[in-house]
C-alpha positions as a Markdown table, in Angstrom:
| # | Residue | x | y | z |
|---|---|---|---|---|
| 1 | Unk | -5.2 | 15.7 | -16.9 |
| 2 | Unk | -3.0 | 15.9 | -19.9 |
| 3 | Unk | -0.4 | 13.2 | -20.4 |
| 4 | Unk | 2.5 | 15.8 | -20.2 |
| 5 | Unk | 1.1 | 17.1 | -16.9 |
| 6 | Unk | 1.1 | 13.6 | -15.5 |
| 7 | Unk | 4.6 | 12.9 | -16.7 |
| 8 | Unk | 5.8 | 16.1 | -14.8 |
| 9 | Unk | 4.1 | 14.9 | -11.7 |
| 10 | Unk | 5.6 | 11.4 | -12.0 |
| 11 | Unk | 9.0 | 12.9 | -12.4 |
| 12 | Unk | 8.5 | 14.8 | -9.1 |
| 13 | Unk | 7.5 | 11.5 | -7.4 |
| 14 | Unk | 10.7 | 9.9 | -8.7 |
| 15 | Unk | 12.8 | 12.7 | -7.1 |
| 16 | Unk | 11.0 | 12.1 | -3.8 |
| 17 | Unk | 12.1 | 8.6 | -3.0 |
| 18 | Unk | 11.9 | 7.1 | 0.5 |
| 19 | Unk | 14.0 | 4.0 | 1.3 |
| 20 | Unk | 12.8 | 2.6 | 4.6 |
| 21 | Unk | 16.1 | 0.8 | 5.0 |
| 22 | Unk | 17.9 | 4.2 | 5.2 |
| 23 | Unk | 15.1 | 6.1 | 6.9 |
| 24 | Unk | 15.5 | 9.2 | 4.7 |
| 25 | Unk | 13.3 | 12.2 | 5.4 |
| 26 | Unk | 9.6 | 12.3 | 4.6 |
| 27 | Unk | 7.8 | 15.6 | 5.0 |
| 28 | Unk | 5.1 | 16.2 | 7.5 |
| 29 | Unk | 2.8 | 17.9 | 4.9 |
| 30 | Unk | -0.2 | 16.3 | 3.2 |
| 31 | Unk | 0.2 | 14.6 | -0.2 |
| 32 | Unk | 0.2 | 11.4 | -2.3 |
| 33 | Unk | 2.4 | 8.4 | -2.2 |
| 34 | Unk | 3.2 | 5.4 | -4.3 |
| 35 | Unk | 4.5 | 2.1 | -2.9 |
| 36 | Unk | 6.6 | -0.1 | -5.2 |
| 37 | Unk | 8.4 | -3.4 | -4.9 |
| 38 | Unk | 12.1 | -3.4 | -4.8 |
| 39 | Unk | 13.8 | -5.1 | -7.8 |
| 40 | Unk | 13.7 | -8.9 | -7.4 |
| 41 | Unk | 11.0 | -8.7 | -4.7 |
| 42 | Unk | 7.5 | -10.1 | -5.1 |
| 43 | Unk | 4.1 | -9.9 | -3.4 |
| 44 | Unk | 3.3 | -12.8 | -1.1 |
| 45 | Unk | 0.9 | -14.4 | -3.6 |
| 46 | Unk | 1.0 | -18.0 | -4.7 |
| 47 | Unk | -2.0 | -18.5 | -7.1 |
| 48 | Unk | -3.1 | -15.3 | -8.8 |
| 49 | Unk | -0.3 | -13.1 | -10.0 |
| 50 | Unk | -1.2 | -9.5 | -10.6 |
| 51 | Unk | -0.1 | -7.4 | -13.6 |
| 52 | Unk | 2.1 | -4.4 | -12.6 |
| 53 | Unk | 2.9 | -1.0 | -14.1 |
| 54 | Unk | 6.3 | 0.6 | -13.4 |
| 55 | Unk | 7.5 | 3.8 | -11.7 |
| 56 | Unk | 11.3 | 4.4 | -11.8 |
| 57 | Unk | 11.7 | 0.7 | -12.9 |
| 58 | Unk | 9.9 | -0.5 | -9.8 |
| 59 | Unk | 6.5 | -2.4 | -9.8 |
| 60 | Unk | 3.7 | -0.2 | -8.4 |
| 61 | Unk | 1.6 | -2.1 | -5.8 |
| 62 | Unk | -0.3 | 0.7 | -4.0 |
| 63 | Unk | -1.0 | 4.4 | -4.0 |
| 64 | Unk | -2.6 | 6.4 | -1.3 |
| 65 | Unk | -3.1 | 9.8 | 0.3 |
| 66 | Unk | -2.0 | 11.5 | 3.5 |
| 67 | Unk | -4.4 | 14.2 | 4.5 |
| 68 | Unk | -2.3 | 15.3 | 7.4 |
| 69 | Unk | 1.3 | 14.2 | 7.4 |
| 70 | Unk | 3.1 | 12.0 | 4.8 |
| 71 | Unk | 5.6 | 11.1 | 7.5 |
| 72 | Unk | 3.0 | 10.0 | 10.0 |
| 73 | Unk | 0.8 | 8.1 | 7.4 |
| 74 | Unk | 3.7 | 6.4 | 5.5 |
| 75 | Unk | 6.3 | 5.7 | 8.1 |
| 76 | Unk | 4.4 | 5.5 | 11.3 |
| 77 | Unk | 1.2 | 3.7 | 10.0 |
| 78 | Unk | 2.5 | 1.7 | 7.1 |
| 79 | Unk | 6.1 | 0.8 | 7.9 |
| 80 | Unk | 6.1 | 0.4 | 11.7 |
| 81 | Unk | 3.9 | -0.6 | 14.6 |
| 82 | Unk | 0.9 | -2.7 | 15.2 |
| 83 | Unk | -1.2 | -0.9 | 12.6 |
| 84 | Unk | -3.0 | -3.2 | 10.2 |
| 85 | Unk | -6.2 | -2.0 | 11.8 |
| 86 | Unk | -5.4 | 1.5 | 10.5 |
| 87 | Unk | -3.6 | 0.7 | 7.3 |
| 88 | Unk | -5.4 | -1.0 | 4.4 |
| 89 | Unk | -2.0 | -1.6 | 2.8 |
| 90 | Unk | -0.8 | -3.6 | 5.9 |
| 91 | Unk | -4.1 | -5.5 | 6.1 |
| 92 | Unk | -3.8 | -6.5 | 2.4 |
| 93 | Unk | -0.2 | -7.6 | 2.7 |
| 94 | Unk | -0.9 | -9.5 | 5.9 |
| 95 | Unk | -3.7 | -11.5 | 4.5 |
| 96 | Unk | -1.6 | -12.3 | 1.4 |
| 97 | Unk | 1.0 | -13.8 | 3.9 |
| 98 | Unk | -1.9 | -15.7 | 5.5 |
| 99 | Unk | -1.7 | -14.0 | 8.8 |
| 100 | Unk | -4.7 | -14.5 | 11.1 |
| 101 | Unk | -6.8 | -11.4 | 11.6 |
| 102 | Unk | -7.8 | -10.7 | 15.2 |
| 103 | Unk | -10.2 | -8.2 | 16.6 |
| 104 | Unk | -8.6 | -4.8 | 17.0 |
| 105 | Unk | -11.0 | -3.8 | 19.7 |
| 106 | Unk | -12.1 | -5.6 | 22.9 |
| 107 | Unk | -15.4 | -6.4 | 21.1 |
| 108 | Unk | -14.8 | -9.8 | 19.4 |
| 109 | Unk | -17.7 | -9.0 | 17.0 |
| 110 | Unk | -16.0 | -5.8 | 15.7 |
| 111 | Unk | -15.2 | -5.8 | 12.0 |
| 112 | Unk | -12.0 | -3.8 | 12.8 |
| 113 | Unk | -9.0 | -6.2 | 12.8 |
| 114 | Unk | -5.3 | -6.4 | 13.1 |
| 115 | Unk | -2.7 | -9.1 | 13.3 |
| 116 | Unk | -0.8 | -10.5 | 16.3 |
| 117 | Unk | 2.2 | -8.6 | 17.5 |
| 118 | Unk | 4.5 | -11.2 | 16.0 |
| 119 | Unk | 2.9 | -11.0 | 12.6 |
| 120 | Unk | 2.8 | -7.2 | 12.7 |
| 121 | Unk | 6.5 | -7.2 | 13.4 |
| 122 | Unk | 7.2 | -9.7 | 10.6 |
| 123 | Unk | 5.1 | -7.5 | 8.3 |
| 124 | Unk | 7.0 | -4.4 | 9.2 |
| 125 | Unk | 10.3 | -6.1 | 8.6 |
| 126 | Unk | 9.1 | -7.5 | 5.2 |
| 127 | Unk | 7.9 | -4.0 | 4.1 |
| 128 | Unk | 11.2 | -2.3 | 5.0 |
| 129 | Unk | 13.2 | -5.0 | 3.1 |
| 130 | Unk | 10.9 | -5.2 | 0.1 |
| 131 | Unk | 9.3 | -1.8 | -0.6 |
| 132 | Unk | 10.3 | 1.6 | -1.8 |
| 133 | Unk | 8.0 | 4.7 | -1.3 |
| 134 | Unk | 7.7 | 7.7 | -3.6 |
| 135 | Unk | 5.8 | 10.8 | -2.4 |
| 136 | Unk | 4.5 | 14.1 | -3.6 |
| 137 | Unk | 3.7 | 16.8 | -1.0 |
| 138 | Unk | 0.5 | 18.5 | -2.2 |
| 139 | Unk | -2.8 | 19.8 | -1.0 |
| 140 | Unk | -4.4 | 18.6 | -4.1 |
| 141 | Unk | -4.1 | 14.9 | -3.0 |
| 142 | Unk | -7.8 | 14.0 | -3.4 |
| 143 | Unk | -7.9 | 15.0 | -7.1 |
| 144 | Unk | -4.6 | 13.3 | -7.8 |
| 145 | Unk | -5.4 | 9.9 | -6.2 |
| 146 | Unk | -7.9 | 8.6 | -8.8 |
| 147 | Unk | -5.6 | 9.7 | -11.6 |
| 148 | Unk | -2.8 | 7.7 | -10.1 |
| 149 | Unk | -5.1 | 4.7 | -9.5 |
| 150 | Unk | -6.2 | 4.9 | -13.2 |
| 151 | Unk | -2.7 | 5.3 | -14.5 |
| 152 | Unk | -1.0 | 2.5 | -12.4 |
| 153 | Unk | -3.8 | 0.1 | -11.6 |
| 154 | Unk | -2.1 | -0.9 | -8.4 |
| 155 | Unk | -3.2 | -4.4 | -7.4 |
| 156 | Unk | -3.6 | -3.6 | -3.7 |
| 157 | Unk | -5.8 | -0.6 | -4.3 |
| 158 | Unk | -9.3 | -2.0 | -3.9 |
| 159 | Unk | -11.3 | 1.2 | -3.5 |
| 160 | Unk | -11.7 | 3.3 | -6.6 |
| 161 | Unk | -9.9 | 0.8 | -8.8 |
| 162 | Unk | -12.2 | -0.4 | -11.6 |
| 163 | Unk | -9.6 | -1.6 | -14.1 |
| 164 | Unk | -10.5 | -5.0 | -15.5 |
| 165 | Unk | -6.8 | -6.0 | -15.4 |
| 166 | Unk | -6.2 | -7.4 | -11.8 |
| 167 | Unk | -9.9 | -7.5 | -11.2 |
| 168 | Unk | -9.8 | -11.2 | -10.1 |
| 169 | Unk | -6.7 | -10.5 | -7.9 |
| 170 | Unk | -8.6 | -7.6 | -6.2 |
| 171 | Unk | -11.7 | -9.7 | -5.8 |
| 172 | Unk | -9.8 | -12.5 | -4.1 |
| 173 | Unk | -7.9 | -10.0 | -1.9 |
| 174 | Unk | -11.1 | -8.3 | -0.8 |
| 175 | Unk | -12.6 | -11.7 | 0.1 |
| 176 | Unk | -9.5 | -12.5 | 2.2 |
| 177 | Unk | -9.6 | -9.2 | 4.0 |
| 178 | Unk | -13.2 | -9.8 | 5.0 |
| 179 | Unk | -12.3 | -13.1 | 6.8 |
| 180 | Unk | -11.0 | -13.4 | 10.4 |
| 181 | Unk | -9.2 | -16.6 | 9.8 |
| 182 | Unk | -6.0 | -18.0 | 8.2 |
| 183 | Unk | -6.1 | -17.3 | 4.5 |
| 184 | Unk | -4.8 | -19.1 | 1.4 |
| 185 | Unk | -4.5 | -17.0 | -1.7 |
């Protein structure tokens, strides 16, 4: 993708800003999204600090796709509910906070985890207070995702992110996500 094409796409993202504090509209179509930290907010990390790129003067932490509905994926799975088992973003943030992972299913040996209801609620509150979401309705979301990961190198994107910058941060995050115990980053 040419640089001028990417710039036009990023300008469209900036026009489509979702502030979870104000619960503005998010379309029900498929598309891509970019999550950023609000100004003066930080990731819950104490030892390894990632390097960030900016979108609309906000630090990019994650980019993802919604194959069905941007509204359902972003608002219902990321910002609300007991969904760390279905949201890699929530799982990553939760382990950075040191929340204990518990089995999502009745099978205690299952690798699928979530956090306690209390921790999930605290995580939802933190996300609404500290994150801004930008979105782009498109059916071309699968082709755009690796371009966005390459461009922004979001520290919470583990899959498909091969940038050497933030490599140690992503490795430690991946290790934490694989444990079902309290974590220290």
